[in-house]
C-alpha positions as CSV (number, residue, x, y, z in Angstrom):
1,M,104.7,92.2,103.7
2,N,103.2,89.0,105.0
3,I,102.0,90.3,108.3
4,E,99.6,92.9,109.7
5,H,101.1,95.1,112.3
6,Y,99.3,95.8,115.6
7,Y,99.4,99.6,116.3
8,I,97.9,102.3,118.5
9,E,96.6,105.3,116.5
10,K,95.6,108.6,118.0
11,G,95.4,112.3,117.1
12,D,95.4,114.5,114.0
13,G,98.1,116.4,112.2
14,D,101.3,115.2,110.5
15,P,102.0,111.5,110.8
16,F,104.3,110.7,113.7
17,I,105.5,107.0,114.0
18,L,106.9,105.6,117.2
19,L,109.2,102.6,117.0
20,H,110.0,100.7,120.2
21,G,113.1,98.8,121.2
22,N,114.0,95.1,121.1
23,G,111.8,93.0,123.3
24,E,109.3,95.8,123.8
25,N,106.0,96.7,122.1
26,C,104.0,99.9,121.3
27,E,103.0,100.1,125.0
28,Y,106.5,101.4,125.7
29,F,105.2,104.8,124.5
30,K,101.9,104.7,126.5
31,G,103.1,107.8,128.5
32,Q,103.8,109.8,125.5
33,I,101.1,108.9,123.0
34,N,98.5,111.3,124.4
35,V,100.9,114.2,124.5
36,F,102.1,113.7,121.0
37,A,98.5,113.2,119.8
38,E,97.7,116.8,120.8
39,R,99.8,117.9,117.8
40,Y,100.4,114.8,115.5
41,H,98.6,111.8,114.1
42,V,100.5,109.2,116.1
43,Y,101.1,105.6,115.2
44,A,102.8,103.4,117.8
45,I,103.6,100.2,116.0
46,D,104.5,96.7,117.3
47,T,107.5,95.5,115.3
48,R,107.3,92.1,113.6
49,G,107.4,89.4,116.3
50,H,106.8,91.9,119.2
51,G,103.7,92.6,121.2
52,K,100.6,91.7,119.2
53,T,102.2,91.6,115.7
54,P,103.0,88.2,114.4
55,R,106.5,87.1,113.6
56,G,105.8,86.1,110.0
57,D,108.3,84.1,108.0
58,K,110.9,86.8,107.2
59,P,114.2,86.9,109.1
60,F,114.6,89.2,112.0
61,T,116.8,91.9,110.6
62,I,116.7,95.6,110.9
63,R,116.5,95.8,107.1
64,H,113.3,93.7,107.0
65,F,111.9,95.7,109.9
66,A,112.6,98.9,107.8
67,D,110.8,97.3,104.8
68,D,107.9,96.4,107.1
69,L,107.7,100.0,108.1
70,L,107.5,101.0,104.4
71,C,104.7,98.5,103.8
72,F,102.9,99.9,106.9
73,M,103.2,103.5,105.6
74,N,102.1,102.5,102.1
75,G,99.1,100.6,103.6
76,H,98.0,103.6,105.6
77,R,98.7,106.0,102.7
78,I,101.4,107.8,104.7
79,E,103.7,109.6,102.2
80,K,106.0,111.1,104.7
81,A,106.3,110.9,108.5
82,H,108.2,112.0,111.5
83,L,110.0,108.9,113.0
84,L,110.9,108.5,116.7
85,G,112.9,105.4,117.4
86,F,114.1,104.1,120.7
87,S,117.0,101.6,120.8
88,D,116.3,98.9,118.1
89,G,113.5,101.2,116.9
90,G,116.1,103.9,116.4
91,N,118.1,101.4,114.4
92,I,115.1,100.7,112.3
93,A,114.4,104.4,111.8
94,M,118.1,105.0,110.7
95,V,118.0,102.2,108.1
96,F,114.6,103.3,106.9
97,A,115.9,106.9,106.5
98,M,118.9,105.6,104.6
99,K,116.8,103.5,102.3
100,Y,113.8,105.8,101.9
101,P,114.9,109.4,102.7
102,D,112.0,110.9,100.8
103,R,109.6,109.2,103.2
104,V,111.1,110.8,106.4
105,D,110.3,114.3,107.6
106,R,112.1,114.4,110.9
107,L,114.2,111.6,112.5
108,I,114.4,111.4,116.3
109,L,116.7,108.8,117.7
110,N,117.1,107.7,121.3
111,G,119.7,105.0,122.3
112,A,120.2,103.9,118.7
113,N,123.5,102.5,117.3
114,L,124.1,100.5,114.2
115,N,127.7,99.9,115.3
116,P,128.8,99.7,119.0
117,E,132.4,100.7,118.1
118,G,133.7,103.1,120.7
119,V,131.4,101.9,123.5
120,K,133.6,101.4,126.6
121,R,133.3,98.2,128.5
122,S,132.6,100.2,131.6
123,T,129.5,101.5,129.8
124,Q,128.5,98.1,128.5
125,I,128.6,96.2,131.8
126,P,125.7,98.1,133.4
127,I,123.6,97.7,130.3
128,E,124.2,93.9,130.4
129,I,123.3,93.9,134.1
130,G,120.1,95.8,133.4
131,Y,119.3,93.4,130.7
132,A,119.7,90.4,133.0
133,Q,117.6,92.1,135.8
134,R,114.8,93.1,133.5
135,P,112.4,90.2,134.4
136,Y,112.9,90.8,138.1
137,C,112.4,94.6,137.8
138,R,109.3,94.2,135.7
139,K,107.6,92.0,138.3
140,R,108.3,94.4,141.1
141,C,107.5,97.7,139.3
142,P,105.8,97.3,135.9
143,C,106.3,101.0,135.2
144,S,110.1,100.9,135.5
145,V,112.3,101.4,132.5
146,V,115.3,99.1,132.4
147,L,117.9,99.1,129.7
148,H,117.3,96.0,127.8
149,F,119.1,96.0,124.5
150,P,122.7,94.7,124.6
151,V,125.0,97.1,122.8
152,S,126.8,94.1,121.4
153,F,123.7,93.0,119.4
154,P,124.5,95.0,116.3
155,A,128.1,93.8,116.2
156,D,126.9,90.2,116.6
157,H,124.3,90.7,113.8
158,P,126.1,92.7,111.1
159,S,123.1,92.2,108.7
160,I,121.3,95.1,110.5
161,G,123.6,97.7,108.9
162,G,122.7,99.8,105.8
163,E,123.4,98.7,102.3
């Protein structure tokens, strides 16, 4: 790994790693960190090129992000962790679990998809509208959550899939 991840760490207990979606950062989970920290040792990580983590020189692929996660875990002596991934973070968690199943205790996925096959256009259109409106919504209400990850991204970037 040629980068050092920015992360928020809090709590004691089993390691619980939070992985944000595309275009977000670890602050996405600011409303959940304290609650999870009551029971777990929480790590909310900024993915490569997001938030305060530098981009580095590796390509932006889900596989590389999964390898970054392995390096993060090794660097923090985390043998096994619960992973919670939202959107792109869920994709990272899925690929990580496929590549390194012995390093995952529980896998929690929200809005993750490595392949958008089966997504109806009537579902895709509101997501694309939400993505386009994100900058406007963030200015008016910084606490709002707007869908921001185009479902077509995995199909347009097939390198994110498993081996």
